PDB file of N, H, CA, C and O in Angstrom:
ATOM      1  N   MET A   1     -18.790   6.566   5.958  1.00  0.00           N
ATOM      2  CA  MET A   1     -17.684   6.002   6.731  1.00  0.00           C
ATOM      3  C   MET A   1     -17.521   6.783   8.030  1.00  0.00           C
ATOM      4  O   MET A   1     -17.623   8.009   8.045  1.00  0.00           O
ATOM      5  N   ASP A   2     -17.271   6.077   9.096  1.00  0.00           N
ATOM      6  H   ASP A   2     -17.187   5.080   9.084  1.00  0.00           H
ATOM      7  CA  ASP A   2     -17.103   6.733  10.381  1.00  0.00           C
ATOM      8  C   ASP A   2     -15.640   6.824  10.800  1.00  0.00           C
ATOM      9  O   ASP A   2     -15.345   7.223  11.926  1.00  0.00           O
ATOM     10  N   GLY A   3     -14.716   6.459   9.904  1.00  0.00           N
ATOM     11  H   GLY A   3     -14.955   6.135   8.989  1.00  0.00           H
ATOM     12  CA  GLY A   3     -13.294   6.569  10.206  1.00  0.00           C
ATOM     13  C   GLY A   3     -12.710   5.348  10.875  1.00  0.00           C
ATOM     14  O   GLY A   3     -11.490   5.240  11.000  1.00  0.00           O
ATOM     15  N   ARG A   4     -13.554   4.420  11.311  1.00  0.00           N
ATOM     16  H   ARG A   4     -14.545   4.508  11.209  1.00  0.00           H
ATOM     17  CA  ARG A   4     -13.023   3.204  11.929  1.00  0.00           C
ATOM     18  C   ARG A   4     -12.598   2.230  10.846  1.00  0.00           C
ATOM     19  O   ARG A   4     -13.187   2.189   9.766  1.00  0.00           O
ATOM     20  N   ARG A   5     -11.610   1.476  11.132  1.00  0.00           N
ATOM     21  H   ARG A   5     -11.132   1.509  12.009  1.00  0.00           H
ATOM     22  CA  ARG A   5     -11.119   0.486  10.181  1.00  0.00           C
ATOM     23  C   ARG A   5     -11.500  -0.909  10.647  1.00  0.00           C
ATOM     24  O   ARG A   5     -11.518  -1.204  11.842  1.00  0.00           O
ATOM     25  N   ASP A   6     -11.804  -1.759   9.674  1.00  0.00           N
ATOM     26  H   ASP A   6     -11.789  -1.519   8.704  1.00  0.00           H
ATOM     27  CA  ASP A   6     -12.131  -3.145   9.973  1.00  0.00           C
ATOM     28  C   ASP A   6     -10.857  -3.970   9.990  1.00  0.00           C
ATOM     29  O   ASP A   6      -9.866  -3.633   9.342  1.00  0.00           O
ATOM     30  N   ARG A   7     -10.903  -5.049  10.739  1.00  0.00           N
ATOM     31  H   ARG A   7     -11.708  -5.323  11.265  1.00  0.00           H
ATOM     32  CA  ARG A   7      -9.790  -5.988  10.692  1.00  0.00           C
ATOM     33  C   ARG A   7      -9.734  -6.612   9.310  1.00  0.00           C
ATOM     34  O   ARG A   7     -10.773  -6.863   8.699  1.00  0.00           O
ATOM     35  N   CYS A   8      -8.551  -6.861   8.817  1.00  0.00           N
ATOM     36  H   CYS A   8      -7.707  -6.657   9.312  1.00  0.00           H
ATOM     37  CA  CYS A   8      -8.394  -7.461   7.499  1.00  0.00           C
ATOM     38  C   CYS A   8      -8.817  -8.926   7.559  1.00  0.00           C
ATOM     39  O   CYS A   8      -8.278  -9.687   8.362  1.00  0.00           O
ATOM     40  N   PRO A   9      -9.777  -9.336   6.721  1.00  0.00           N
ATOM     41  CA  PRO A   9     -10.196 -10.730   6.748  1.00  0.00           C
ATOM     42  C   PRO A   9      -9.144 -11.681   6.188  1.00  0.00           C
ATOM     43  O   PRO A   9      -9.150 -12.869   6.513  1.00  0.00           O
ATOM     44  N   MET A  10      -8.239 -11.173   5.348  1.00  0.00           N
ATOM     45  H   MET A  10      -8.234 -10.209   5.084  1.00  0.00           H
ATOM     46  CA  MET A  10      -7.191 -12.030   4.786  1.00  0.00           C
ATOM     47  C   MET A  10      -6.132 -12.352   5.830  1.00  0.00           C
ATOM     48  O   MET A  10      -5.600 -13.462   5.869  1.00  0.00           O
ATOM     49  N   GLU A  11      -5.833 -11.378   6.671  1.00  0.00           N
ATOM     50  H   GLU A  11      -6.265 -10.476   6.640  1.00  0.00           H
ATOM     51  CA  GLU A  11      -4.765 -11.489   7.654  1.00  0.00           C
ATOM     52  C   GLU A  11      -3.485 -12.040   7.027  1.00  0.00           C
ATOM     53  O   GLU A  11      -2.815 -12.905   7.591  1.00  0.00           O
ATOM     54  N   ALA A  12      -3.174 -11.521   5.866  1.00  0.00           N
ATOM     55  H   ALA A  12      -3.718 -10.817   5.408  1.00  0.00           H
ATOM     56  CA  ALA A  12      -1.946 -11.906   5.173  1.00  0.00           C
ATOM     57  C   ALA A  12      -0.787 -11.187   5.844  1.00  0.00           C
ATOM     58  O   ALA A  12      -0.576  -9.998   5.602  1.00  0.00           O
ATOM     59  N   ARG A  13      -0.057 -11.862   6.653  1.00  0.00           N
ATOM     60  H   ARG A  13      -0.228 -12.828   6.850  1.00  0.00           H
ATOM     61  CA  ARG A  13       0.997 -11.243   7.465  1.00  0.00           C
ATOM     62  C   ARG A  13       2.105 -10.622   6.640  1.00  0.00           C
ATOM     63  O   ARG A  13       2.892  -9.833   7.164  1.00  0.00           O
ATOM     64  N   ASP A  14       2.188 -10.961   5.350  1.00  0.00           N
ATOM     65  H   ASP A  14       1.549 -11.603   4.925  1.00  0.00           H
ATOM     66  CA  ASP A  14       3.243 -10.380   4.523  1.00  0.00           C
ATOM     67  C   ASP A  14       2.757  -9.166   3.728  1.00  0.00           C
ATOM     68  O   ASP A  14       3.509  -8.631   2.913  1.00  0.00           O
ATOM     69  N   CYS A  15       1.504  -8.716   3.948  1.00  0.00           N
ATOM     70  H   CYS A  15       0.893  -9.150   4.609  1.00  0.00           H
ATOM     71  CA  CYS A  15       0.990  -7.554   3.232  1.00  0.00           C
ATOM     72  C   CYS A  15       1.625  -6.283   3.796  1.00  0.00           C
ATOM     73  O   CYS A  15       1.702  -6.103   5.011  1.00  0.00           O
ATOM     74  N   PHE A  16       2.075  -5.414   2.908  1.00  0.00           N
ATOM     75  H   PHE A  16       2.013  -5.560   1.921  1.00  0.00           H
ATOM     76  CA  PHE A  16       2.759  -4.195   3.348  1.00  0.00           C
ATOM     77  C   PHE A  16       1.831  -3.244   4.097  1.00  0.00           C
ATOM     78  O   PHE A  16       2.307  -2.421   4.878  1.00  0.00           O
ATOM     79  N   ALA A  17       0.520  -3.336   3.878  1.00  0.00           N
ATOM     80  H   ALA A  17       0.134  -4.005   3.243  1.00  0.00           H
ATOM     81  CA  ALA A  17      -0.412  -2.392   4.490  1.00  0.00           C
ATOM     82  C   ALA A  17      -1.024  -2.900   5.785  1.00  0.00           C
ATOM     83  O   ALA A  17      -1.814  -2.190   6.409  1.00  0.00           O
ATOM     84  N   LEU A  18      -0.682  -4.103   6.200  1.00  0.00           N
ATOM     85  H   LEU A  18      -0.041  -4.679   5.693  1.00  0.00           H
ATOM     86  CA  LEU A  18      -1.282  -4.683   7.399  1.00  0.00           C
ATOM     87  C   LEU A  18      -0.553  -4.204   8.652  1.00  0.00           C
ATOM     88  O   LEU A  18       0.669  -4.309   8.756  1.00  0.00           O
ATOM     89  N   SER A  19      -1.323  -3.681   9.594  1.00  0.00           N
ATOM     90  H   SER A  19      -2.316  -3.596   9.509  1.00  0.00           H
ATOM     91  CA  SER A  19      -0.736  -3.224  10.856  1.00  0.00           C
ATOM     92  C   SER A  19      -0.454  -4.436  11.741  1.00  0.00           C
ATOM     93  O   SER A  19      -0.972  -5.521  11.478  1.00  0.00           O
ATOM     94  N   PRO A  20       0.355  -4.270  12.781  1.00  0.00           N
ATOM     95  CA  PRO A  20       0.624  -5.374  13.710  1.00  0.00           C
ATOM     96  C   PRO A  20      -0.640  -5.870  14.421  1.00  0.00           C
ATOM     97  O   PRO A  20      -0.654  -6.969  14.976  1.00  0.00           O
ATOM     98  N   PHE A  21      -1.698  -5.053  14.401  1.00  0.00           N
ATOM     99  H   PHE A  21      -1.686  -4.161  13.950  1.00  0.00           H
ATOM    100  CA  PHE A  21      -2.942  -5.416  15.080  1.00  0.00           C
ATOM    101  C   PHE A  21      -3.978  -6.001  14.138  1.00  0.00           C
ATOM    102  O   PHE A  21      -5.107  -6.269  14.549  1.00  0.00           O
ATOM    103  N   GLY A  22      -3.604  -6.208  12.857  1.00  0.00           N
ATOM    104  H   GLY A  22      -2.687  -5.990  12.523  1.00  0.00           H
ATOM    105  CA  GLY A  22      -4.497  -6.845  11.903  1.00  0.00           C
ATOM    106  C   GLY A  22      -5.392  -5.902  11.128  1.00  0.00           C
ATOM    107  O   GLY A  22      -6.340  -6.349  10.483  1.00  0.00           O
ATOM    108  N   TYR A  23      -5.114  -4.595  11.175  1.00  0.00           N
ATOM    109  H   TYR A  23      -4.343  -4.232  11.699  1.00  0.00           H
ATOM    110  CA  TYR A  23      -5.912  -3.609  10.453  1.00  0.00           C
ATOM    111  C   TYR A  23      -5.163  -3.140   9.216  1.00  0.00           C
ATOM    112  O   TYR A  23      -3.933  -3.097   9.199  1.00  0.00           O
ATOM    113  N   CYS A  24      -5.909  -2.794   8.196  1.00  0.00           N
ATOM    114  H   CYS A  24      -6.909  -2.829   8.210  1.00  0.00           H
ATOM    115  CA  CYS A  24      -5.307  -2.316   6.957  1.00  0.00           C
ATOM    116  C   CYS A  24      -5.027  -0.817   7.079  1.00  0.00           C
ATOM    117  O   CYS A  24      -5.917  -0.038   7.422  1.00  0.00           O
ATOM    118  N   HIS A  25      -3.796  -0.426   6.798  1.00  0.00           N
ATOM    119  H   HIS A  25      -3.074  -1.058   6.519  1.00  0.00           H
ATOM    120  CA  HIS A  25      -3.426   0.996   6.815  1.00  0.00           C
ATOM    121  C   HIS A  25      -3.907   1.714   5.560  1.00  0.00           C
ATOM    122  O   HIS A  25      -4.013   2.941   5.560  1.00  0.00           O
ATOM    123  N   ALA A  26      -4.200   0.982   4.499  1.00  0.00           N
ATOM    124  H   ALA A  26      -4.114  -0.014   4.498  1.00  0.00           H
ATOM    125  CA  ALA A  26      -4.526   1.599   3.223  1.00  0.00           C
ATOM    126  C   ALA A  26      -6.024   1.746   2.975  1.00  0.00           C
ATOM    127  O   ALA A  26      -6.453   2.715   2.349  1.00  0.00           O
ATOM    128  N   LEU A  27      -6.814   0.808   3.452  1.00  0.00           N
ATOM    129  H   LEU A  27      -6.465   0.021   3.961  1.00  0.00           H
ATOM    130  CA  LEU A  27      -8.243   0.800   3.147  1.00  0.00           C
ATOM    131  C   LEU A  27      -9.071   0.823   4.417  1.00  0.00           C
ATOM    132  O   LEU A  27      -8.731   0.162   5.398  1.00  0.00           O
ATOM    133  N   GLU A  28     -10.150   1.578   4.402  1.00  0.00           N
ATOM    134  H   GLU A  28     -10.426   2.115   3.605  1.00  0.00           H
ATOM    135  CA  GLU A  28     -11.064   1.571   5.545  1.00  0.00           C
ATOM    136  C   GLU A  28     -12.018   0.389   5.466  1.00  0.00           C
ATOM    137  O   GLU A  28     -12.299  -0.259   6.474  1.00  0.00           O
ATOM    138  N   ASN A  29     -12.513   0.111   4.268  1.00  0.00           N
ATOM    139  H   ASN A  29     -12.285   0.638   3.449  1.00  0.00           H
ATOM    140  CA  ASN A  29     -13.464  -0.976   4.088  1.00  0.00           C
ATOM    141  C   ASN A  29     -12.733  -2.178   3.510  1.00  0.00           C
ATOM    142  O   ASN A  29     -12.220  -2.116   2.393  1.00  0.00           O
ATOM    143  N   THR A  30     -12.683  -3.260   4.259  1.00  0.00           N
ATOM    144  H   THR A  30     -13.099  -3.310   5.166  1.00  0.00           H
ATOM    145  CA  THR A  30     -11.978  -4.461   3.802  1.00  0.00           C
ATOM    146  C   THR A  30     -12.947  -5.614   3.566  1.00  0.00           C
ATOM    147  O   THR A  30     -12.556  -6.780   3.634  1.00  0.00           O
ATOM    148  N   ASP A  31     -14.204  -5.294   3.292  1.00  0.00           N
ATOM    149  H   ASP A  31     -14.522  -4.347   3.237  1.00  0.00           H
ATOM    150  CA  ASP A  31     -15.192  -6.326   3.005  1.00  0.00           C
ATOM    151  C   ASP A  31     -15.238  -6.542   1.495  1.00  0.00           C
ATOM    152  O   ASP A  31     -15.828  -5.745   0.766  1.00  0.00           O
ATOM    153  N   PHE A  32     -14.613  -7.622   1.030  1.00  0.00           N
ATOM    154  H   PHE A  32     -14.133  -8.270   1.622  1.00  0.00           H
ATOM    155  CA  PHE A  32     -14.547  -7.923  -0.398  1.00  0.00           C
ATOM    156  C   PHE A  32     -15.394  -9.139  -0.765  1.00  0.00           C
ATOM    157  O   PHE A  32     -15.287  -9.664  -1.873  1.00  0.00           O
ATOM    158  N   GLY A  33     -16.229  -9.580   0.161  1.00  0.00           N
ATOM    159  H   GLY A  33     -16.316  -9.153   1.061  1.00  0.00           H
ATOM    160  CA  GLY A  33     -17.041 -10.760  -0.100  1.00  0.00           C
ATOM    161  C   GLY A  33     -16.151 -11.986  -0.209  1.00  0.00           C
ATOM    162  O   GLY A  33     -15.290 -12.218   0.640  1.00  0.00           O
ATOM    163  N   ASP A  34     -16.360 -12.760  -1.247  1.00  0.00           N
ATOM    164  H   ASP A  34     -17.059 -12.572  -1.937  1.00  0.00           H
ATOM    165  CA  ASP A  34     -15.560 -13.980  -1.466  1.00  0.00           C
ATOM    166  C   ASP A  34     -14.293 -13.721  -2.264  1.00  0.00           C
ATOM    167  O   ASP A  34     -13.488 -14.628  -2.472  1.00  0.00           O
ATOM    168  N   ARG A  35     -14.116 -12.486  -2.709  1.00  0.00           N
ATOM    169  H   ARG A  35     -14.771 -11.748  -2.539  1.00  0.00           H
ATOM    170  CA  ARG A  35     -12.947 -12.161  -3.522  1.00  0.00           C
ATOM    171  C   ARG A  35     -11.746 -11.817  -2.648  1.00  0.00           C
ATOM    172  O   ARG A  35     -11.915 -11.370  -1.514  1.00  0.00           O
ATOM    173  N   PRO A  36     -10.537 -12.019  -3.164  1.00  0.00           N
ATOM    174  CA  PRO A  36      -9.347 -11.603  -2.407  1.00  0.00           C
ATOM    175  C   PRO A  36      -9.202 -10.087  -2.441  1.00  0.00           C
ATOM    176  O   PRO A  36      -9.806  -9.424  -3.284  1.00  0.00           O
ATOM    177  N   CYS A  37      -8.431  -9.553  -1.559  1.00  0.00           N
ATOM    178  H   CYS A  37      -7.940 -10.091  -0.874  1.00  0.00           H
ATOM    179  CA  CYS A  37      -8.207  -8.111  -1.494  1.00  0.00           C
ATOM    180  C   CYS A  37      -7.535  -7.634  -2.788  1.00  0.00           C
ATOM    181  O   CYS A  37      -6.495  -8.173  -3.166  1.00  0.00           O
ATOM    182  N   PRO A  38      -8.106  -6.637  -3.472  1.00  0.00           N
ATOM    183  CA  PRO A  38      -7.502  -6.141  -4.702  1.00  0.00           C
ATOM    184  C   PRO A  38      -6.279  -5.260  -4.448  1.00  0.00           C
ATOM    185  O   PRO A  38      -5.557  -4.915  -5.384  1.00  0.00           O
ATOM    186  N   PHE A  39      -6.048  -4.900  -3.208  1.00  0.00           N
ATOM    187  H   PHE A  39      -6.634  -5.180  -2.447  1.00  0.00           H
ATOM    188  CA  PHE A  39      -4.953  -4.002  -2.859  1.00  0.00           C
ATOM    189  C   PHE A  39      -3.726  -4.744  -2.337  1.00  0.00           C
ATOM    190  O   PHE A  39      -2.668  -4.140  -2.155  1.00  0.00           O
ATOM    191  N   TYR A  40      -3.857  -6.042  -2.095  1.00  0.00           N
ATOM    192  H   TYR A  40      -4.715  -6.533  -2.243  1.00  0.00           H
ATOM    193  CA  TYR A  40      -2.793  -6.831  -1.466  1.00  0.00           C
ATOM    194  C   TYR A  40      -1.491  -6.796  -2.261  1.00  0.00           C
ATOM    195  O   TYR A  40      -1.475  -7.033  -3.469  1.00  0.00           O
ATOM    196  N   LYS A  41      -0.399  -6.496  -1.554  1.00  0.00           N
ATOM    197  H   LYS A  41      -0.412  -6.304  -0.573  1.00  0.00           H
ATOM    198  CA  LYS A  41       0.966  -6.572  -2.096  1.00  0.00           C
ATOM    199  C   LYS A  41       1.888  -6.964  -0.954  1.00  0.00           C
ATOM    200  O   LYS A  41       1.682  -6.567   0.193  1.00  0.00           O
ATOM    201  N   THR A  42       2.896  -7.741  -1.280  1.00  0.00           N
ATOM    202  H   THR A  42       3.063  -8.063  -2.212  1.00  0.00           H
ATOM    203  CA  THR A  42       3.913  -8.024  -0.272  1.00  0.00           C
ATOM    204  C   THR A  42       4.815  -6.801  -0.155  1.00  0.00           C
ATOM    205  O   THR A  42       4.768  -5.899  -0.992  1.00  0.00           O
ATOM    206  N   TRP A  43       5.632  -6.783   0.888  1.00  0.00           N
ATOM    207  H   TRP A  43       5.670  -7.516   1.567  1.00  0.00           H
ATOM    208  CA  TRP A  43       6.590  -5.676   1.041  1.00  0.00           C
ATOM    209  C   TRP A  43       7.514  -5.607  -0.164  1.00  0.00           C
ATOM    210  O   TRP A  43       7.834  -4.520  -0.647  1.00  0.00           O
ATOM    211  N   GLU A  44       7.943  -6.767  -0.648  1.00  0.00           N
ATOM    212  H   GLU A  44       7.683  -7.649  -0.256  1.00  0.00           H
ATOM    213  CA  GLU A  44       8.867  -6.800  -1.789  1.00  0.00           C
ATOM    214  C   GLU A  44       8.200  -6.262  -3.055  1.00  0.00           C
ATOM    215  O   GLU A  44       8.812  -5.493  -3.796  1.00  0.00           O
ATOM    216  N   GLU A  45       6.951  -6.660  -3.309  1.00  0.00           N
ATOM    217  H   GLU A  45       6.454  -7.284  -2.706  1.00  0.00           H
ATOM    218  CA  GLU A  45       6.222  -6.145  -4.481  1.00  0.00           C
ATOM    219  C   GLU A  45       6.030  -4.642  -4.370  1.00  0.00           C
ATOM    220  O   GLU A  45       6.169  -3.929  -5.363  1.00  0.00           O
ATOM    221  N   ASN A  46       5.716  -4.153  -3.185  1.00  0.00           N
ATOM    222  H   ASN A  46       5.603  -4.732  -2.378  1.00  0.00           H
ATOM    223  CA  ASN A  46       5.517  -2.724  -2.994  1.00  0.00           C
ATOM    224  C   ASN A  46       6.818  -1.955  -3.219  1.00  0.00           C
ATOM    225  O   ASN A  46       6.815  -0.882  -3.822  1.00  0.00           O
ATOM    226  N   LYS A  47       7.917  -2.503  -2.737  1.00  0.00           N
ATOM    227  H   LYS A  47       7.919  -3.375  -2.247  1.00  0.00           H
ATOM    228  CA  LYS A  47       9.222  -1.871  -2.929  1.00  0.00           C
ATOM    229  C   LYS A  47       9.570  -1.754  -4.413  1.00  0.00           C
ATOM    230  O   LYS A  47      10.060  -0.721  -4.870  1.00  0.00           O
ATOM    231  N   LYS A  48       9.309  -2.832  -5.156  1.00  0.00           N
ATOM    232  H   LYS A  48       8.911  -3.671  -4.785  1.00  0.00           H
ATOM    233  CA  LYS A  48       9.593  -2.827  -6.598  1.00  0.00           C
ATOM    234  C   LYS A  48       8.703  -1.820  -7.317  1.00  0.00           C
ATOM    235  O   LYS A  48       9.173  -1.110  -8.206  1.00  0.00           O
ATOM    236  N   GLY A  49       7.437  -1.748  -6.950  1.00  0.00           N
ATOM    237  H   GLY A  49       7.056  -2.325  -6.228  1.00  0.00           H
ATOM    238  CA  GLY A  49       6.519  -0.789  -7.554  1.00  0.00           C
ATOM    239  C   GLY A  49       6.930   0.638  -7.259  1.00  0.00           C
ATOM    240  O   GLY A  49       6.860   1.504  -8.131  1.00  0.00           O
ATOM    241  N   TYR A  50       7.359   0.885  -6.034  1.00  0.00           N
ATOM    242  H   TYR A  50       7.416   0.181  -5.326  1.00  0.00           H
ATOM    243  CA  TYR A  50       7.835   2.216  -5.638  1.00  0.00           C
ATOM    244  C   TYR A  50       9.060   2.607  -6.464  1.00  0.00           C
ATOM    245  O   TYR A  50       9.155   3.735  -6.948  1.00  0.00           O
ATOM    246  N   ALA A  51       9.991   1.672  -6.622  1.00  0.00           N
ATOM    247  H   ALA A  51       9.913   0.756  -6.230  1.00  0.00           H
ATOM    248  CA  ALA A  51      11.209   1.943  -7.392  1.00  0.00           C
ATOM    249  C   ALA A  51      10.871   2.219  -8.859  1.00  0.00           C
ATOM    250  O   ALA A  51      11.441   3.125  -9.467  1.00  0.00           O
ATOM    251  N   ALA A  52       9.948   1.441  -9.428  1.00  0.00           N
ATOM    252  H   ALA A  52       9.485   0.705  -8.934  1.00  0.00           H
ATOM    253  CA  ALA A  52       9.556   1.647 -10.826  1.00  0.00           C
ATOM    254  C   ALA A  52       8.867   2.994 -11.010  1.00  0.00           C
ATOM    255  O   ALA A  52       9.132   3.694 -11.987  1.00  0.00           O
ATOM    256  N   ALA A  53       7.990   3.364 -10.086  1.00  0.00           N
ATOM    257  H   ALA A  53       7.775   2.796  -9.292  1.00  0.00           H
ATOM    258  CA  ALA A  53       7.308   4.653 -10.179  1.00  0.00           C
ATOM    259  C   ALA A  53       8.304   5.807 -10.052  1.00  0.00           C
ATOM    260  O   ALA A  53       8.199   6.802 -10.770  1.00  0.00           O
ATOM    261  N   THR A  54       9.256   5.675  -9.153  1.00  0.00           N
ATOM    262  H   THR A  54       9.342   4.867  -8.570  1.00  0.00           H
ATOM    263  CA  THR A  54      10.284   6.706  -8.980  1.00  0.00           C
ATOM    264  C   THR A  54      11.105   6.854 -10.252  1.00  0.00           C
ATOM    265  O   THR A  54      11.416   7.971 -10.668  1.00  0.00           O
ATOM    266  N   GLU A  55      11.458   5.733 -10.870  1.00  0.00           N
ATOM    267  H   GLU A  55      11.205   4.826 -10.533  1.00  0.00           H
ATOM    268  CA  GLU A  55      12.233   5.768 -12.112  1.00  0.00           C
ATOM    269  C   GLU A  55      11.431   6.432 -13.233  1.00  0.00           C
ATOM    270  O   GLU A  55      11.986   7.208 -14.011  1.00  0.00           O
ATOM    271  N   ARG A  56      10.124   6.135 -13.325  1.00  0.00           N
ATOM    272  H   ARG A  56       9.673   5.504 -12.693  1.00  0.00           H
ATOM    273  CA  ARG A  56       9.287   6.783 -14.344  1.00  0.00           C
ATOM    274  C   ARG A  56       9.247   8.296 -14.128  1.00  0.00           C
ATOM    275  O   ARG A  56       9.337   9.065 -15.085  1.00  0.00           O
ATOM    276  N   LEU A  57       9.111   8.719 -12.878  1.00  0.00           N
ATOM    277  H   LEU A  57       9.037   8.094 -12.101  1.00  0.00           H
ATOM    278  CA  LEU A  57       9.096  10.150 -12.592  1.00  0.00           C
ATOM    279  C   LEU A  57      10.413  10.807 -12.982  1.00  0.00           C
ATOM    280  O   LEU A  57      10.420  11.912 -13.524  1.00  0.00           O
ATOM    281  N   ARG A  58      11.521  10.137 -12.712  1.00  0.00           N
ATOM    282  H   ARG A  58      11.516   9.238 -12.272  1.00  0.00           H
ATOM    283  CA  ARG A  58      12.836  10.675 -13.113  1.00  0.00           C
ATOM    284  C   ARG A  58      12.929  10.779 -14.625  1.00  0.00           C
ATOM    285  O   ARG A  58      13.406  11.780 -15.159  1.00  0.00           O
ATOM    286  N   HIS A  59      12.472   9.740 -15.312  1.00  0.00           N
ATOM    287  H   HIS A  59      12.085   8.927 -14.879  1.00  0.00           H
ATOM    288  CA  HIS A  59      12.513   9.708 -16.777  1.00  0.00           C
ATOM    289  C   HIS A  59      11.770  10.905 -17.377  1.00  0.00           C
ATOM    290  O   HIS A  59      12.213  11.482 -18.370  1.00  0.00           O
ATOM    291  N   TYR A  60      10.655  11.267 -16.776  1.00  0.00           N
ATOM    292  H   TYR A  60      10.296  10.798 -15.969  1.00  0.00           H
ATOM    293  CA  TYR A  60       9.846  12.375 -17.284  1.00  0.00           C
ATOM    294  C   TYR A  60      10.175  13.711 -16.624  1.00  0.00           C
ATOM    295  O   TYR A  60       9.437  14.682 -16.792  1.00  0.00           O
ATOM    296  N   GLY A  61      11.276  13.767 -15.875  1.00  0.00           N
ATOM    297  H   GLY A  61      11.875  12.978 -15.739  1.00  0.00           H
ATOM    298  CA  GLY A  61      11.731  15.024 -15.299  1.00  0.00           C
ATOM    299  C   GLY A  61      10.862  15.552 -14.167  1.00  0.00           C
ATOM    300  O   GLY A  61      10.744  16.765 -13.989  1.00  0.00           O
ATOM    301  N   GLN A  62      10.261  14.665 -13.410  1.00  0.00           N
ATOM    302  H   GLN A  62      10.357  13.680 -13.554  1.00  0.00           H
ATOM    303  CA  GLN A  62       9.366  15.063 -12.330  1.00  0.00           C
ATOM    304  C   GLN A  62      10.010  14.886 -10.950  1.00  0.00           C
ATOM    305  O   GLN A  62       9.368  14.393 -10.022  1.00  0.00           O
ATOM    306  N   GLU A  63      11.264  15.284 -10.821  1.00  0.00           N
ATOM    307  H   GLU A  63      11.785  15.684 -11.575  1.00  0.00           H
ATOM    308  CA  GLU A  63      11.954  15.150  -9.543  1.00  0.00           C
ATOM    309  C   GLU A  63      11.260  15.917  -8.425  1.00  0.00           C
ATOM    310  O   GLU A  63      11.363  15.545  -7.256  1.00  0.00           O
ATOM    311  N   ASP A  64      10.549  16.993  -8.786  1.00  0.00           N
ATOM    312  H   ASP A  64      10.466  17.295  -9.736  1.00  0.00           H
ATOM    313  CA  ASP A  64       9.824  17.760  -7.771  1.00  0.00           C
ATOM    314  C   ASP A  64       8.766  16.891  -7.085  1.00  0.00           C
ATOM    315  O   ASP A  64       8.537  17.028  -5.883  1.00  0.00           O
ATOM    316  N   LEU A  65       8.124  16.007  -7.838  1.00  0.00           N
ATOM    317  H   LEU A  65       8.310  15.896  -8.814  1.00  0.00           H
ATOM    318  CA  LEU A  65       7.132  15.107  -7.232  1.00  0.00           C
ATOM    319  C   LEU A  65       7.803  14.063  -6.341  1.00  0.00           C
ATOM    320  O   LEU A  65       7.254  13.668  -5.313  1.00  0.00           O
ATOM    321  N   ILE A  66       8.982  13.625  -6.739  1.00  0.00           N
ATOM    322  H   ILE A  66       9.428  13.946  -7.574  1.00  0.00           H
ATOM    323  CA  ILE A  66       9.722  12.673  -5.902  1.00  0.00           C
ATOM    324  C   ILE A  66      10.053  13.326  -4.568  1.00  0.00           C
ATOM    325  O   ILE A  66       9.889  12.713  -3.513  1.00  0.00           O
ATOM    326  N   ARG A  67      10.519  14.572  -4.617  1.00  0.00           N
ATOM    327  H   ARG A  67      10.652  15.070  -5.474  1.00  0.00           H
ATOM    328  CA  ARG A  67      10.844  15.277  -3.372  1.00  0.00           C
ATOM    329  C   ARG A  67       9.597  15.528  -2.533  1.00  0.00           C
ATOM    330  O   ARG A  67       9.635  15.426  -1.307  1.00  0.00           O
ATOM    331  N   LYS A  68       8.505  15.851  -3.192  1.00  0.00           N
ATOM    332  H   LYS A  68       8.474  15.934  -4.188  1.00  0.00           H
ATOM    333  CA  LYS A  68       7.273  16.178  -2.457  1.00  0.00           C
ATOM    334  C   LYS A  68       6.625  14.952  -1.840  1.00  0.00           C
ATOM    335  O   LYS A  68       6.196  15.005  -0.688  1.00  0.00           O
ATOM    336  N   TYR A  69       6.540  13.844  -2.577  1.00  0.00           N
ATOM    337  H   TYR A  69       6.888  13.802  -3.514  1.00  0.00           H
ATOM    338  CA  TYR A  69       5.800  12.673  -2.124  1.00  0.00           C
ATOM    339  C   TYR A  69       6.680  11.456  -1.851  1.00  0.00           C
ATOM    340  O   TYR A  69       6.167  10.409  -1.455  1.00  0.00           O
ATOM    341  N   GLY A  70       7.969  11.567  -2.050  1.00  0.00           N
ATOM    342  H   GLY A  70       8.385  12.417  -2.372  1.00  0.00           H
ATOM    343  CA  GLY A  70       8.859  10.412  -1.989  1.00  0.00           C
ATOM    344  C   GLY A  70       9.192   9.944  -0.591  1.00  0.00           C
ATOM    345  O   GLY A  70      10.360   9.932  -0.204  1.00  0.00           O
ATOM    346  N   VAL A  71       8.194   9.562   0.166  1.00  0.00           N
ATOM    347  H   VAL A  71       7.245   9.571  -0.149  1.00  0.00           H
ATOM    348  CA  VAL A  71       8.413   9.072   1.516  1.00  0.00           C
ATOM    349  C   VAL A  71       8.696   7.589   1.464  1.00  0.00           C
ATOM    350  O   VAL A  71       7.863   6.810   1.000  1.00  0.00           O
ATOM    351  N   LYS A  72       9.855   7.196   1.932  1.00  0.00           N
ATOM    352  H   LYS A  72      10.532   7.829   2.308  1.00  0.00           H
ATOM    353  CA  LYS A  72      10.192   5.772   1.988  1.00  0.00           C
ATOM    354  C   LYS A  72       9.779   5.226   3.343  1.00  0.00           C
ATOM    355  O   LYS A  72      10.073   5.821   4.379  1.00  0.00           O
ATOM    356  N   PHE A  73       9.108   4.110   3.328  1.00  0.00           N
ATOM    357  H   PHE A  73       8.869   3.627   2.485  1.00  0.00           H
ATOM    358  CA  PHE A  73       8.620   3.527   4.569  1.00  0.00           C
ATOM    359  C   PHE A  73       9.093   2.100   4.752  1.00  0.00           C
ATOM    360  O   PHE A  73       8.466   1.322   5.471  1.00  0.00           O
ATOM    361  N   TYR A  74      10.191   1.753   4.109  1.00  0.00           N
ATOM    362  H   TYR A  74      10.700   2.385   3.526  1.00  0.00           H
ATOM    363  CA  TYR A  74      10.754   0.413   4.275  1.00  0.00           C
ATOM    364  C   TYR A  74      12.213   0.516   4.570  1.00  0.00           C
ATOM    365  O   TYR A  74      12.882  -0.503   4.745  1.00  0.00           O
TER     366      TYR A  74
END
């Protein structure tokens, strides 16, 4: 990999990882052939997943990880 990112072939405007310029913030290689992107999530799905993961960490007493990695981007 040379660090350059490819334009997302899906161009799903509701994907949380899609930049305003059509590039994926999460993946460098977006060539999935005929298959859909396995990483695709809407902002709402990502928010729900983030909340569920945070709750699991709290349940298991891992507040230190929440403080360390708990960056909210929505």
